[in-house]
C-alpha atoms as one frame of an Amber mdcrd trajectory, in Angstrom:
protein
 -79.026  32.910 -15.772 -79.258  34.606 -19.050 -78.255  38.049 -19.640 -80.983
  38.496 -22.501 -83.071  41.428 -21.959 -86.423  39.762 -22.429 -87.271  37.018
 -19.975 -86.852  38.471 -16.400 -83.945  37.229 -14.089 -86.255  35.262 -11.661
 -85.238  34.871  -8.115 -86.925  33.102  -5.196 -87.983  36.079  -3.398 -91.374
  37.253  -2.149 -91.378  40.463  -4.405 -90.393  38.702  -7.678 -93.003  35.848
  -7.745 -93.180  33.892 -10.986 -96.098  32.919 -13.135 -97.655  30.523 -10.681
 -97.344  33.144  -7.915-100.845  34.440  -7.865-102.530  31.490  -6.229-106.225
  30.454  -6.582-106.768  31.978  -3.248-105.439  35.345  -4.073-107.364  35.393
  -7.410-110.553  34.539  -5.568-109.868  37.509  -3.009-109.236  39.788  -6.081
-112.527  38.869  -7.656-114.517  39.346  -4.513-112.977  42.620  -3.507-112.875
  44.499  -6.858-116.653  44.503  -7.584-117.513  46.174  -4.358-115.215  49.046
  -5.312-116.901  49.209  -8.673-120.300  49.011  -7.185-119.498  52.003  -5.002
-118.153  54.215  -7.624-119.473  52.917 -10.909-122.426  55.424 -11.053-120.466
  58.489  -9.827-119.514  60.999 -12.396-116.171  62.899 -12.439-115.462  66.148
 -14.041-111.966  67.205 -14.413-111.998  71.041 -15.361-109.871  73.394 -17.322
-106.819  70.875 -17.792-104.387  70.768 -20.427-105.402  67.674 -22.350-103.154
  65.307 -24.273-105.817  63.141 -25.912-103.315  60.614 -27.235-102.548  62.455
 -30.378-102.515  66.247 -29.700-102.648  68.841 -27.083-105.907  70.566 -26.151
-105.598  73.606 -23.872-108.160  74.627 -21.189-110.496  71.627 -21.654-113.101
  69.843 -19.386-113.394  65.978 -19.379-116.588  64.431 -17.815-116.306  60.764
 -17.010-119.529  58.530 -16.324-119.982  54.957 -15.917-116.292  54.221 -16.436
-116.095  56.106 -19.886-115.211  59.496 -21.065-118.655  61.170 -22.238-117.516
  64.641 -23.044-114.424  66.643 -23.837-114.777  70.412 -24.369-115.090  73.937
 -22.637-117.711  74.748 -20.248-119.044  71.137 -19.659-121.734  71.065 -16.918
-121.285  68.870 -14.050-124.057  66.369 -13.420-125.600  66.246  -9.997-123.371
  64.607  -7.370-120.336  64.646  -9.762-116.848  64.937  -8.249-115.047  68.007
  -9.306-111.476  67.988 -10.149-109.432  71.094 -10.573-107.148  70.638 -13.484
-105.634  74.106 -13.696-101.879  73.858 -14.237-102.229  70.119 -14.739-102.152
  67.793 -17.774-104.499  65.050 -18.409-103.278  62.044 -20.361-104.883  58.773
 -21.233-103.650  55.923 -18.923-100.130  54.804 -19.897 -99.658  51.522 -21.763
 -96.348  49.574 -21.124 -95.826  47.591 -24.354 -93.261  45.173 -22.961 -93.692
  43.639 -19.619 -93.443  40.169 -17.863 -96.109  40.092 -15.319 -95.505  38.484
 -11.868 -96.852  38.943  -8.327 -98.297  42.348  -7.589 -97.044  43.747 -11.018
-100.433  45.146 -11.990-101.279  46.726  -8.600 -97.910  48.418  -8.556 -98.015
  49.578 -12.094-101.441  51.437 -11.956 -99.943  53.566  -9.011 -97.500  54.882
 -11.503-100.241  55.732 -14.161 -99.607  52.620 -16.126-103.228  51.152 -16.702
-102.472  48.576 -19.343 -99.746  45.871 -19.611 -98.983  44.321 -22.806 -97.105
  41.046 -21.555 -94.645  39.188 -23.592 -94.478  36.064 -21.548 -96.589  34.883
 -18.785 -98.514  31.956 -17.370-101.607  31.421 -19.689-103.867  30.505 -16.882
-103.281  33.660 -15.030-103.692  35.781 -18.006-106.947  34.092 -18.753-108.253
  34.702 -15.156-107.049  38.389 -15.344-108.913  38.907 -18.825-112.023  37.412
 -17.460-112.005  39.627 -14.467-111.397  42.600 -16.732-114.170  41.746 -18.846
-116.473  41.564 -15.734-115.299  44.973 -14.536-113.338  43.552 -11.625-109.894
  45.221 -12.322-110.285  48.810 -11.317-107.453  48.499  -8.644-104.799  47.251
 -11.137-103.623  47.657 -14.597-105.199  45.632 -17.400-103.374  42.671 -18.758
-103.107  41.469 -22.590-100.561  38.841 -23.085 -98.809  36.769 -25.600 -98.948
  33.935 -23.069 -96.128  31.276 -23.734 -93.461  32.536 -26.336 -92.372  30.492
 -29.276 -88.801  29.205 -28.666 -86.415  26.216 -29.517 -85.517  23.492 -27.196
 -83.203  24.942 -24.415 -83.697  28.216 -26.171 -84.283  31.650 -24.623 -87.233
  31.419 -22.149 -86.421  27.761 -21.168 -83.243  28.696 -18.969 -85.191  28.849
 -15.630 -86.345  25.190 -15.686 -90.006  25.902 -16.424 -91.505  23.386 -18.597
 -92.881  25.105 -21.617 -93.746  23.797 -25.172 -90.901  24.321 -27.815 -90.783
  23.993 -31.597 -88.028  22.651 -33.922 -89.124  22.499 -37.574 -91.155  24.844
 -39.896 -93.848  22.025 -40.737 -95.109  22.138 -37.091 -95.661  25.884 -36.981
 -99.284  25.991 -37.503-100.162  23.340 -35.133 -97.875  25.192 -32.504 -99.456
  28.499 -33.156-103.016  26.975 -33.020-102.145  25.360 -29.573-101.015  28.863
 -28.259-104.099  30.529 -29.379-106.169  27.941 -27.814-104.354  28.732 -24.614
-105.260  32.257 -24.815-102.394  34.039 -26.487-103.725  37.194 -27.898-100.617
  37.636 -30.220 -97.642  35.318 -30.878 -94.188  36.233 -29.542 -91.231  34.613
 -31.214 -87.781  34.325 -29.996 -84.915  34.538 -32.526 -81.784  34.900 -30.349
 -78.614  32.959 -30.202 -77.016  34.909 -27.458 -73.728  35.864 -29.161 -74.381
  39.531 -28.609 -73.965  38.904 -24.908 -71.187  36.293 -25.070 -73.425  33.330
 -24.936 -74.433  30.489 -27.161 -78.081  29.645 -26.984 -80.197  27.361 -29.302
 -82.667  29.312 -31.373 -85.172  28.899 -34.260 -84.031  28.544 -37.703 -85.097
  31.566 -39.887 -87.214  29.278 -41.931 -88.977  28.144 -38.630 -89.404  31.739
 -37.544 -90.802  32.767 -40.925 -93.261  29.750 -40.768 -94.534  30.649 -37.285
 -94.935  34.311 -38.474 -97.168  33.151 -41.403 -99.107  30.762 -39.190-100.009
  33.582 -36.774-101.279  35.701 -39.751-103.431  32.910 -41.037-105.297  33.125
 -37.687-105.491  36.771 -37.655-102.821  37.271 -34.994 -99.940  39.672 -34.744
 -96.544  38.118 -34.680 -93.838  39.971 -32.802 -90.082  39.035 -32.499 -87.566
  39.158 -29.880 -84.078  39.879 -31.244 -80.931  41.331 -29.818 -78.777  41.925
 -32.979 -79.002  43.970 -36.198 -78.999  40.848 -38.307 -81.834  39.161 -36.488
 -83.759  42.348 -36.702 -83.509  42.506 -40.222 -84.316  38.877 -40.929 -87.520
  39.184 -38.703 -88.730  42.076 -40.687 -87.859  40.516 -43.874 -89.932  37.343
 -42.737 -92.944  39.593 -42.225 -92.893  40.174 -38.505 -95.467  42.763 -37.249
 -93.056  44.294 -34.645 -89.673  43.872 -32.946 -90.130  43.746 -29.183 -86.356
  45.122 -28.682 -83.732  47.100 -30.618 -80.180  45.907 -31.014 -77.074  47.349
 -29.428 -74.516  45.351 -31.415 -73.826  47.682 -34.237 -75.419  50.675 -36.026
 -78.353  49.850 -38.281 -78.016  49.215 -41.994 -78.780  52.345 -44.116 -81.920
  50.867 -45.313 -83.146  49.201 -41.956 -85.640  51.926 -41.132 -87.027  52.287
 -44.674 -87.291  48.625 -44.940 -89.250  48.388 -41.600 -91.531  51.216 -42.657
 -92.269  49.472 -45.947 -93.304  46.463 -44.184 -95.506  48.384 -42.097 -94.012
  47.063 -38.764 -93.560  48.715 -35.394 -90.732  48.613 -32.899 -90.668  48.491
 -29.173 -86.963  49.637 -28.390 -86.965  48.901 -24.639 -84.165  51.447 -24.048
 -84.222  51.237 -20.322 -83.404  47.530 -20.266 -80.964  47.869 -23.110 -79.194
  50.509 -20.883 -79.057  48.061 -18.075 -77.179  45.626 -20.753 -74.139  47.987
 -20.355 -73.831  47.012 -16.711 -75.549  50.001 -15.192 -79.148  50.031 -14.098
 -81.069  51.845 -16.544 -83.674  53.194 -14.168 -81.150  54.011 -11.482 -81.973
  57.847 -11.827 -85.553  57.246 -10.744 -84.560  56.202  -7.284 -83.681  59.785
  -6.356 -86.623  61.362  -8.074 -88.850  62.796  -5.215 -91.925  62.492  -7.506
 -91.487  58.661  -7.477 -89.475  57.698  -4.399 -92.365  57.694  -1.904 -93.994
  54.859  -3.933 -90.736  52.673  -4.664 -90.627  49.519  -2.516 -86.993  48.823
  -1.315 -86.781  45.917  -3.675 -87.770  48.062  -6.543 -85.241  50.704  -5.693
 -82.673  47.980  -5.683 -83.608  46.465  -9.015 -83.665  49.933 -10.620 -79.956
  50.399  -9.668 -79.036  46.833 -11.047 -77.434  46.198 -14.562 -77.031  42.941
 -16.139 -73.963  40.819 -15.231 -71.105  41.574 -17.835 -69.751  38.054 -19.274
 -66.019  37.892 -19.939 -65.280  37.982 -23.712 -68.702  39.557 -24.625 -68.634
  42.479 -26.961 -68.912  46.126 -25.336 -72.370  47.457 -25.103 -73.524  51.039
 -25.525 -76.859  52.646 -26.293 -75.465  54.445 -29.257 -76.466  51.874 -31.800
 -80.127  51.824 -30.347 -80.516  55.604 -30.213 -79.318  55.940 -33.866 -81.739
  53.293 -34.972 -84.537  55.135 -33.024 -83.672  58.353 -34.893 -83.795  56.696
 -38.213 -87.103  54.706 -37.434 -88.628  58.149 -36.464 -87.531  59.843 -39.530
 -88.947  56.904 -41.727 -92.308  57.170 -39.868 -92.120  53.717 -38.236 -94.402
  53.475 -35.188 -92.336  53.463 -31.977 -94.000  52.053 -28.882 -92.740  52.492
 -25.279 -91.972  49.290 -23.341 -89.971  48.655 -20.057 -89.326  44.746 -20.071
 -90.119  45.078 -16.351 -88.991  43.325 -14.146 -85.562  42.825 -15.623 -82.515
  44.509 -13.966 -82.721  48.274 -14.168 -86.503  48.244 -14.107 -89.558  48.300
 -11.755 -93.241  47.877 -12.682 -94.728  51.177 -13.679 -91.943  53.432 -12.611
 -89.562  52.205 -15.367 -91.841  53.289 -18.108 -91.288  56.902 -17.027 -87.553
  56.539 -17.595 -88.357  54.787 -21.069 -90.259  57.830 -22.107 -87.182  60.024
 -21.108 -84.775  57.816 -22.928 -86.996  57.989 -26.043 -86.822  61.708 -25.935
 -83.014  61.790 -25.642 -82.985  59.493 -28.710 -84.869  61.974 -30.797 -88.491
  61.771 -30.154 -90.321  64.830 -29.137 -92.203  64.852 -25.810 -95.512  64.617
 -27.660 -94.185  61.660 -29.742 -92.945  59.833 -26.814 -96.391  60.361 -25.170
 -97.977  58.928 -28.239 -95.586  55.786 -27.850 -97.237  55.104 -24.448-100.874
  55.701 -25.491-102.424  55.873 -28.906 -99.552  54.234 -30.785 -99.536  50.956
 -28.846-103.259  50.908 -28.749-103.454  51.034 -32.431-100.642  48.576 -32.996
-102.060  45.963 -30.677-105.639  46.565 -31.642-106.866  47.832 -28.440-109.735
  50.122 -29.663-111.066  51.220 -26.303-108.074  52.979 -24.852-105.009  55.052
 -25.604-107.196  58.099 -26.275-109.213  60.668 -24.342-112.342  61.056 -26.462
-116.102  60.445 -25.920-116.792  56.562 -25.706-113.229  55.694 -24.632-112.269
  53.953 -21.349-111.807  56.391 -18.482-108.097  55.162 -17.979-106.622  58.609
 -17.050-103.586  60.121 -15.644-103.423  63.700 -14.352-100.121  65.249 -13.732
 -98.713  68.552 -12.469 -96.999  70.586 -15.052 -96.734  70.011 -18.942 -95.083
  66.667 -20.055 -95.712  67.776 -23.590 -92.843  70.063 -23.109 -90.848  68.357
 -20.219 -91.458  64.493 -20.442 -90.337  63.955 -16.905 -93.573  65.930 -15.749
 -95.190  62.420 -16.131 -93.749  61.531 -12.877 -95.546  64.319 -11.027 -98.716
  62.355 -10.716-101.642  64.120  -9.213-104.239  61.458  -9.718-105.001  58.049
 -11.522-108.261  56.650 -12.788-109.030  53.133 -13.905-112.224  52.665 -15.689
-113.348  56.002 -13.874-112.423  54.697 -10.470-109.881  56.709  -8.585-106.757
  54.627  -7.875-105.650  54.429  -4.171-102.035  55.463  -4.649-101.630  56.207
  -0.831-101.708  52.723   0.180 -98.560  51.901  -1.527 -97.072  54.909  -0.275
 -97.889  53.920   3.437 -96.451  50.484   2.881 -93.107  52.046   1.521 -93.166
  54.671   4.475 -93.815  51.774   7.015 -90.832  49.840   5.751 -88.712  52.949
   6.025 -89.771  53.805   9.523 -87.551  53.067  12.625 -87.806  49.323  13.254
 -89.890  48.419  16.385 -88.574  45.762  18.785 -85.201  44.454  17.481 -82.454
  42.604  19.066 -83.076  44.358  22.437 -86.540  42.895  22.608 -85.183  39.385
  22.727 -84.306  38.286  26.178 -81.034  36.228  26.070 -81.161  36.230  22.260
 -83.430  33.099  22.069 -85.979  33.341  19.332 -87.499  29.908  19.620 -86.609
  26.705  21.621 -89.842  24.940  20.539 -90.348  23.565  24.173 -94.134  24.544
  23.948 -94.562  22.078  21.314 -95.616  24.575  18.816 -94.081  26.844  16.341
 -93.741  29.697  18.806 -91.175  32.685  18.870 -90.425  35.344  21.400 -90.501
  37.864  18.546 -91.441  37.606  14.938 -93.345  34.640  13.282 -92.561  31.243
  11.981 -94.207  29.892   8.796 -93.586  27.479   5.961 -91.497  28.793   2.874
 -92.484  26.757  -0.287 -90.938  27.518  -3.736 -94.476  27.753  -5.120 -93.868
  31.441  -4.737 -91.350  31.245  -7.612 -93.132  28.593  -9.786 -91.755  25.489
  -8.105 -93.586  22.363  -7.040 -91.546  21.069  -4.105 -93.795  20.076  -1.056
 -93.100  19.542   2.572 -94.255  20.190   6.120 -92.860  22.348   9.164 -93.828
  20.710  12.436 -92.639  20.527  16.024 -91.580  17.051  17.145 -90.274  15.500
  20.322 -86.584  15.135  20.945 -84.503  18.514  20.778 -80.903  19.413  21.078
 -78.820  18.749  24.305 -81.629  16.668  25.779 -84.398  19.143  25.430 -87.898
  18.172  24.709 -88.764  19.367  21.232 -87.362  20.708  17.965 -88.646  22.053
  14.627 -88.702  19.493  11.835 -88.485  20.661   8.223 -89.046  17.848   5.783
 -90.396  17.301   2.412 -89.431  16.427  -1.195 -87.664  18.937  -3.566 -88.854
  18.882  -7.251 -86.643  19.861  -9.979 -89.166  22.367 -11.557 -86.900  25.299
 -10.981 -83.026  25.408 -10.671 -83.127  26.974  -7.121 -85.955  24.807  -5.889
 -86.543  24.965  -1.977 -88.728  24.169   0.958 -88.047  25.494   4.179 -89.232
  27.378   7.459 -89.158  31.101   7.476 -88.749  33.300  10.475 -90.141  36.685
   9.750 -88.485  39.232  12.121 -91.331  41.770  11.792 -94.900  41.742  10.496
 -95.381  41.005   6.781 -91.742  40.888   6.051 -91.432  44.535   7.455 -87.483
  44.864   8.158 -86.251  44.864  11.887 -83.076  46.219  13.308 -81.125  43.240
  14.677 -77.579  44.897  14.500 -77.214  44.942  18.338 -76.148  41.355  17.945
 -73.542  40.106  15.490 -75.590  37.303  13.944 -77.781  34.188  14.722 -77.277
  30.656  15.331 -79.120  27.225  15.912 -78.566  23.619  16.592 -79.366  21.196
  13.848 -79.301  17.421  12.974 -80.698  15.500   9.969 -80.142  12.980   7.131
 -76.711  14.241   6.273 -77.718  16.617   3.572 -76.241  20.152   2.780 -78.886
  22.739   3.416 -79.260  26.456   3.023 -79.908  29.478   5.152 -81.230  32.559
   3.337 -81.445  35.931   4.889 -83.608  38.642   3.415 -82.596  42.225   3.996
 -84.218  45.629   2.876 -80.843  46.958   1.835 -80.328  43.941  -0.523 -83.633
  44.481  -2.253 -85.106  41.458  -0.409 -82.985  38.987  -2.527 -81.961  36.023
  -0.804 -78.339  35.966   0.747 -77.232  32.238   1.040 -75.029  30.222   3.229
 -75.011  26.489   3.445 -74.975  23.997   6.566 -74.657  20.348   7.004 -77.441
  18.525   9.057 -75.489  15.197  10.099 -76.885  12.437  12.250 -75.666  14.085
  15.538 -76.791  17.448  16.909 -74.317  20.180  15.884 -74.254  24.053  16.344
 -74.304  26.403  13.499 -73.229  30.088  14.040 -73.543  32.803  11.332 -72.679
  36.416  11.492 -74.525  39.181   9.486 -71.262  39.881   7.702 -71.338  36.198
   6.423 -74.271  37.650   4.282 -72.784  40.955   3.397 -75.057  43.013   5.620
 -75.025  44.581   9.111 -78.225  43.267  10.524 -80.068  46.563  10.644 -82.823
  45.530   8.277 -83.458  41.952   8.567 -87.082  40.821   7.181 -86.621  37.147
   7.467 -84.526  34.229   7.747 -85.086  30.724   6.036 -83.688  27.433   6.837
 -84.492  25.260   3.635 -83.806  22.060   1.769 -82.796  22.022  -1.834 -81.994
  22.667  -4.608 -80.983  19.115  -4.939 -84.032  17.101  -5.790 -85.455  14.320
  -3.709 -86.653  13.766  -0.123 -84.911  15.558   2.778 -85.336  16.089   6.510
 -83.619  18.160   9.199 -84.193  19.563  12.590 -83.579  22.969  14.057 -83.574
  23.877  17.824 -82.667  26.726  19.973 -82.705  29.264  17.110 -81.323  32.592
  18.570 -79.703  35.746  18.130 -75.915  35.531  19.155
């Protein structure tokens, strides 16, 4: 997998679903449930009294802010509360516009998680265009009060086998300047709201990646401008950054860490009226240490961080042998020079890459921007009014009459201590209070002592399938398709006659693996608890089962909370005769104390497959 800090490292895990992960059924459920919330609260007024207000540009002390029908209607002193208004005491607190993350890749529950951390808008740099269209339609219909809004570049512009294609997902690519206009027009027709271009050959990270020629990059930028669209460029080295600005890019979506900037780089960028999204938190992860690791121990955020998010925040990118040493020094110096030259600087996290987590990582990005030389007020502008202006979002990023009531209330004063943005007292999306505690309850439940466990499984048997059904003494069996990660493999999980050792039945897993993604699978998952809640199975050393099949090599994947719910994989062979497979928790690098699920699966080899499983048990 690529170590580039732009397209996220995709893994076949429930918490990191890819661009097709939000199924039509989920979207339908969202569209049906959100209007009810809006209907219940749309007419209610909210008055936040006596707060310090950062309005997106400046600090106003001791102000009242009135919200009605989803918008800010008054900002001042002594504002009278309408009848029935909800009153919020803002004394000792700071009210800010909802934060804007200017660089994300939106998968799964990203938007719902982000808003809990006060991030009310995602500027997405590569996601599925059909999902983006659906999200935008729901936003326009007022059906997105429980999640961050999404604006997206849709499909990025890259070369064949270039950055963004490495995960086996079929996307259009471009090779020559003369096709730039038609290529850009096709992206706009799909719904891209700006054009994102990849100019990246991988040498900074010890790789060789095909990339666009400079002439093609320039042609795409000009094609976007002819259609009135912004053109932003992914780069990772100083030379690429300079070339992109010289070709007329409206913005860079990363900074570089290969060397210090040229003496005239910042002045040139300012002269071209371009903006920059440094993504320092993910650049820090490029050094091998998770850029957001410090957030894990912050008591203001920890109650809202799922186990897989805490694991991700601690992760750095793999360090390739022979790659140049990476530090943040060059990026920090570039930020200082850009600030001095008056270049607009935007805060972006590049979540969900290693070292990041949706919503939470933006708070670390603000801290890193201040460490690089911005004042706290400038950093807050970088997450509010500056991206709203740069991406032409006229209805947000400010607290003023007529603006959207996307608001973040925090304890303390982040205009002096930028980490106070983490002390969240309340979040409003379109004037509707965000239910932050539902995520906190989910996190707490996952951390609570596990019910049941190995002691609750008499004789260790989970399933012998003798009832003729997918029954289990504890937990639940269910199909596990790779559609959760953008795959198209198909199959069935059934119980058939003829089991191991002369028994009556066994579970059959059969289907066809499609080579849509490199780690394709279709299988059967045993969930140890409810909804992937981890269970303590450490009283037994491992698990086993009997198997036979078509002679193929198949996979066992264990999911454990301590490993961030990433699949821990071992293989087995299902030959023509029944054989026993025994595995220990230590084979997977865990102790069995927090097992959420076990999958037996076909793939990643493409084609038809079939195998049987019987007497699945804890040893």
